[in-house]
C-alpha positions in Angstrom: 107.7 99.7 136.1 110.6 101.4 134.4 112.9 98.4 135.0 110.2 96.0 133.7 109.7 98.1 130.5 113.5 98.3 130.0 114.1 94.6 130.2 111.0 93.7 128.1 112.3 96.0 125.4 115.9 94.7 125.8 114.8 91.1 125.5 112.8 91.7 122.4 115.5 93.9 120.8 118.1 91.1 121.4 115.9 88.3 120.1 114.8 90.2 117.0 118.3 91.4 116.2 119.7 87.9 116.3 116.7 86.6 114.3 117.0 89.2 111.5 120.6 88.1 110.8 119.0 85.2 108.8 115.9 86.5 106.9 117.9 89.4 105.6 120.1 87.0 103.7 117.4 84.5 102.6 115.1 87.2 101.0 117.9 88.6 98.8 119.5 85.2 98.2 116.3 83.7 96.9 116.3 86.2 94.0 119.9 85.4 93.1 119.1 81.7 93.2 116.3 82.3 90.7 118.7 84.3 88.6 121.2 81.5 88.5 118.6 78.9 87.6 117.1 81.1 84.9 120.6 81.6 83.4 121.1 77.8 83.3 117.8 77.3 81.5 118.8 79.9 78.9 122.4 78.9 78.4 122.6 75.2 79.5 125.9 76.1 81.2 126.2 73.8 84.2 128.0 76.3 86.4 124.8 78.3 86.8 122.8 75.3 87.9 125.6 74.3 90.3 125.6 77.9 91.7 121.8 77.8 92.3 122.0 74.5 94.1 125.0 75.6 96.2 123.4 78.8 97.4 120.1 77.0 98.1 122.0 74.9 100.6 123.2 78.1 102.4 119.6 79.4 102.0 118.3 76.3 103.8 120.7 76.7 106.7 119.7 80.4 107.1 116.0 79.5 106.7 116.1 76.9 109.5 117.9 79.2 111.8 115.4 82.0 111.1 112.5 79.6 112.0 114.2 78.5 115.2 115.0 82.1 116.3 111.6 83.5 115.2 109.5 81.3 117.5 110.6 82.9 120.8 109.6 86.3 119.3 106.1 85.1 118.7 105.8 83.9 122.2 107.0 87.3 123.6 103.8 88.8 122.2 101.9 86.7 124.7 104.3 86.9 127.6 106.1 90.2 127.8 103.6 92.2 125.6 100.3 90.7 126.5 98.5 94.0 126.8 99.7 95.1 123.3 98.5 91.7 121.9 95.2 92.0 123.6 94.5 95.5 122.3 95.9 95.2 118.8 95.6 91.5 118.1 92.5 92.0 116.0 94.7 93.9 113.5 98.3 92.6 113.7 97.0 89.0 114.1 95.6 89.2 110.6 98.9 89.8 108.8 101.0 87.7 111.1 98.7 84.7 110.7 98.8 85.2 106.9 102.6 85.2 107.0 102.6 81.9 108.9 99.9 80.1 107.0 100.7 81.1 103.5 104.3 82.5 103.1 106.1 80.2 105.5 104.5 77.0 104.2 105.0 78.1 100.6 108.6 78.8 101.3 109.4 75.7 103.3 107.5 73.2 101.1 109.1 74.3 97.8 112.5 74.6 99.5 112.5 70.9 100.1 111.4 70.2 96.5 114.2 72.4 95.1 116.9 70.7 97.2 115.8 67.1 96.6 113.6 67.1 93.5 115.8 68.2 90.6 116.1 64.8 88.9 112.4 63.9 89.6 110.9 67.1 88.2 113.1 68.2 85.4 114.7 71.6 85.0 111.7 73.7 84.2 109.7 72.5 87.2 112.9 72.8 89.3 113.1 76.5 88.3 109.5 76.9 89.2 110.1 75.5 92.7 113.0 78.0 93.1 110.7 80.8 92.0 108.0 79.8 94.5 110.6 79.8 97.3 111.5 83.4 96.2 107.8 84.3 96.1 107.2 82.9 99.6 110.3 84.6 101.0 109.3 88.0 99.6 105.6 87.5 100.5 106.7 86.8 104.1 108.7 90.0 104.1 105.7 91.9 102.7 103.3 90.7 105.4 105.7 91.3 108.2 106.3 94.9 106.8 102.5 95.3 106.6 102.3 94.6 110.3 105.1 97.0 111.1 103.7 99.7 108.7 100.4 99.7 110.7 102.4 100.2 113.9 104.4 103.1 112.3 101.4 104.7 110.6 98.0 103.2 111.8 95.3 103.2 109.1 91.8 101.5 108.6 91.2 100.9 112.3 88.4 101.4 114.8 88.6 101.6 118.6 86.0 99.7 120.5 84.5 100.7 123.8 86.8 98.3 125.6 89.8 100.0 124.1 90.6 97.2 121.6 91.6 98.1 118.0 89.9 96.3 115.2 90.0 96.6 111.4 87.4 98.8 109.9 88.9 98.4 106.4 91.0 95.3 105.6 92.3 96.6 102.3 93.7 99.7 104.1 96.4 97.5 105.6 97.8 97.0 102.2 97.2 100.5 100.9 99.0 102.0 103.8 101.3 104.7 102.3 104.1 103.5 104.7 104.1 99.9 103.4 105.4 99.9 99.8 108.4 102.3 100.4 109.4 100.3 103.6 109.0 97.0 101.8 111.0 98.0 98.7 113.7 99.6 100.9 113.9 96.5 103.1 114.1 94.1 100.1 116.8 96.1 98.4 118.8 96.2 101.6 118.5 92.4 102.0 119.7 92.1 98.3 122.7 94.2 99.3 123.5 91.7 102.0 123.1 88.6 99.8 125.1 90.2 97.0 128.0 90.9 99.4 127.8 87.3 100.7 127.9 85.9 97.1 130.7 88.2 96.1 132.7 87.5 99.2 132.5 83.7 98.7 133.6 84.3 95.1 136.6 86.4 96.3 137.4 83.7 98.9 137.6 81.0 96.2 139.7 83.1 93.9 142.2 84.0 96.6 142.4 80.4 97.7 142.6 79.2 94.1 139.9 76.7 94.8 136.7 76.4 92.7 138.1 79.4 90.7 135.5 79.3 87.9 132.6 79.3 90.4 134.4 82.0 92.3 134.6 84.2 89.3 130.9 83.7 88.6 129.9 84.4 92.2 132.1 87.6 92.3 130.8 88.9 89.1 127.2 88.3 90.0 127.6 89.7 93.5 129.3 92.9 92.2 126.6 93.6 89.6 123.7 92.9 91.9 125.4 94.6 94.8 125.9 97.9 92.8 122.4 98.0 91.6 120.8 97.2 95.0 123.1 99.6 96.8 122.0 102.4 94.5 118.3 101.4 94.9 118.6 101.4 98.7 119.7 105.0 98.6 117.4 106.2 95.8 114.5 106.0 95.3 113.6 103.7 98.2 115.6 105.4 100.9 114.5 108.8 99.8 110.9 107.7 99.7 111.1 106.3 103.2 112.7 109.5 104.6 109.9 111.6 103.1 107.4 109.4 104.8 109.1 109.9 108.1 109.1 113.7 107.6 105.4 113.6 106.8 104.1 111.1 109.4 106.8 111.1 112.2 108.4 114.6 112.0 109.8 114.3 115.6 111.6 111.1 114.5 113.1 112.8 111.5 114.4 115.7 113.5 116.0 113.2 115.9 117.6 111.2 113.0 119.1 114.4 111.5 120.0 116.0 114.8 117.8 119.1 114.3 117.4 120.5 117.8 116.2 123.9 116.7 114.0 124.7 113.7 116.1 126.5 111.1 114.7 129.4 109.2 115.7 129.7 105.5 116.6 126.1 105.0 118.0 123.1 107.0 121.6 122.0 106.8 122.6 118.3 106.4 125.0 117.1 109.1 127.9 114.9 108.0 129.5 114.6 111.4 128.4 115.7 114.9 127.6 114.4 118.4 124.2 115.0 120.1 124.6 117.0 123.3 121.3 116.3 125.1 122.2 118.7 128.0 122.6 121.8 125.8 120.2 120.5 123.1 122.7 120.9 120.2 125.2 119.0 118.1 128.8 119.2 119.2 131.7 119.3 116.7 129.4 119.2 113.7 130.4 119.4 110.1 127.4 120.4 108.0 126.4 121.6 104.5 123.9 124.5 104.5 120.4 124.0 103.0 121.1 120.6 101.5 118.6 118.7 103.8 115.8 121.1 102.8 116.5 120.5 99.1 116.7 116.7 99.5 113.5 116.6 101.5 111.3 119.2 99.8 113.3 120.1 96.6 113.3 123.6 98.1 116.6 125.0 99.3 114.9 127.4 101.8 112.2 125.1 103.2 112.0 125.1 107.0 112.2 121.7 108.7 110.7 121.3 112.2 113.2 120.8 115.0 112.9 119.0 118.2 111.9 122.3 119.9 108.6 122.1 118.1 107.3 119.0 119.9 106.3 118.0 123.4 109.0 116.4 125.4 106.8 113.3 126.1 106.3 112.7 122.4 110.0 112.7 121.5 111.9 109.4 120.8 113.3 108.3 124.2 116.9 107.6 122.9 117.7 110.4 120.5 121.5 109.8 120.5 121.2 106.1 119.6 118.6 106.9 116.9 120.9 109.7 115.5 124.0 107.4 115.5 122.1 104.4 114.0 120.8 106.5 111.2 124.2 108.2 110.3 126.2 105.0 110.5 123.6 103.3 108.3 123.9 106.1 105.7 127.6 106.1 105.9 127.9 102.4 105.4 125.5 102.6 102.5 127.7 105.2 100.8 130.7 103.0 101.3 128.8 100.1 99.7 128.0 102.2 96.6 131.6 103.3 96.3 133.0 99.8 96.7 130.6 98.2 94.3 131.2 101.0 91.7 135.0 100.5 92.0 134.6 96.7 91.7 132.3 97.1 88.7 134.9 99.3 87.0 137.7 96.8 87.7 135.3 94.1 86.3 134.8 96.1 83.1 138.5 96.6 82.8 139.0 92.8 83.3 141.2 93.4 86.3 138.9 92.5 89.2 139.9 88.8 89.4 143.6 89.7 89.7 143.2 92.6 92.2 144.1 91.0 95.5 143.7 94.1 97.7 140.2 94.6 96.3 139.3 90.9 96.7 140.4 91.0 100.3 138.4 94.2 100.9 135.2 92.6 99.4 135.7 89.5 101.5 136.2 91.2 104.8 133.5 93.8 104.3 130.8 91.1 104.3 129.6 91.7 108.0 128.9 95.4 107.4 125.7 95.0 105.2 124.3 92.9 108.1 125.2 95.8 110.5 123.6 98.4 108.1 120.4 96.3 107.8 120.1 96.0 111.6 120.8 99.7 112.1 118.0 100.5 109.6 115.6 98.5 111.7 116.9 100.3 114.9 116.1 103.6 113.2 112.6 102.5 112.4 111.9 101.1 115.8 113.6 103.8 117.9 112.0 106.5 115.8 108.5 105.1 116.6 109.1 105.4 120.4 107.6 106.2 122.8 104.8 104.5 121.0 104.1 100.8 120.1 101.4 102.1 117.6 102.5 105.6 116.6 100.3 108.3 118.1 97.9 105.8 119.6 99.4 103.2 122.0 102.4 104.0 124.2 105.0 101.4 124.8 104.5 101.6 128.6 100.9 100.6 128.2 101.6 97.4 126.1 103.8 95.5 128.6 102.5 92.5 130.6 101.9 93.7 134.2 102.4 90.2 135.7 105.8 89.5 134.2 108.5 90.8 136.5 111.8 92.4 135.4 113.6 89.5 137.1 111.8 86.9 135.1 112.6 88.8 131.9 116.2 89.2 132.8 116.5 85.5 133.6 115.1 84.4 130.3 117.2 87.0 128.4 120.3 85.4 129.8 119.0 82.0 128.8 118.4 83.3 125.2 121.9 84.7 125.1 123.4 81.4 126.0 121.2 79.4 123.6 121.7 81.9 120.7 125.5 81.8 121.3 125.4 78.0 120.7 123.1 78.4 117.7 125.4 81.0 116.3 128.4 78.7 116.6 126.4 75.9 114.9 125.4 78.2 112.1 128.9 79.3 111.4 130.1 75.6 111.4 127.4 74.5 109.0 127.9 77.5 106.6 131.7 77.2 106.9 131.5 73.5 105.9 129.2 74.2 103.0 131.5 76.9 101.7 134.6 74.8 102.2 132.9 71.9 100.3 132.0 74.3 97.5 129.7 73.9 94.5 129.3 70.5 93.0 131.8 69.8 90.2 130.7 70.8 86.7 131.6 69.2 83.4 133.9 71.4 81.3 
């Protein structure tokens, strides 16, 4: 049973990790495309229109890959997690069906119109199609987050005599106090990724002295949006999410922060440390006294519950990975703020475009927002363990009893091989698009 549960979780973790590489770019990039198109309508400067069309091509490649890699995840609900689907399908099926029927078709339909319909529709309608792509993309994220929010903090449900969960109050799904903070945090994080991608392509063009004017536009836009979104990821959205975890999943918060023992008179914030699960402490820690209590409760002396306050069976089952995921994510977020602030300063001083070390740094840092986004999801999902639906349905109950660990491992290896080929294809297509560059503009 333990092997079956491990491989079921491993397969879903692998497929969803690979899948989320693509939506995290499309959600943020759709907003930047709308911005470029809006700037073109206001200024009639062709380079903005060219930028919108160029990045929509990259959006389309990511969107296609997201669809292809998302389908196996949907099937896993019926294969590896059949019991979970049977018990909770009356609730999570609502939002997942809405995401597929409304958001996906809105996004895909108007994506085609944006790419091929500029001359037929005129510029204002062309802008409208881009805006509807953005709307579909963000609506998709909202509905997926509504599903996840119910799993993190279940509301508006009723349990039938056969053990199935059904909605008692449909509107409660969208009034869930977990939803809005998680959605805003997720969208700002995706905007960080897209801003870094846009800025890095701009830095690449400037360093290669190719498509230089477009490169300057991309770099400037990416730096401005990147600075704003990096700040918003930390505050207020990140702070809001952390306070939700404290309130609704206190054991998860203690694991994230490495609080093994409740601290009287205020909790310290740990900058560096390694969880020692044998002695129930942090080794080699560097910490600042009382800061965590102030950040969490605005009270320097507020006690925060440690892991010693909870039953062993209710603790997250991989505390070190949860702890490291959270701290690496926060560390990367701090680096992003610093880098974008420095780049914005150089931009203000009109030195950014000629600062080669900074351009190289921006270009090569582009994988790290992807890593930070994925780690953020690891924090959310590892923190919810050992439950599929927090406090209600344990993960061990939700697996399919008839799917063996051998079958799951075999298909996992197949996914790895297939996704490796898809990854290569993705890199080739995006690489060719970037190398080709934006369409020429009249000067």
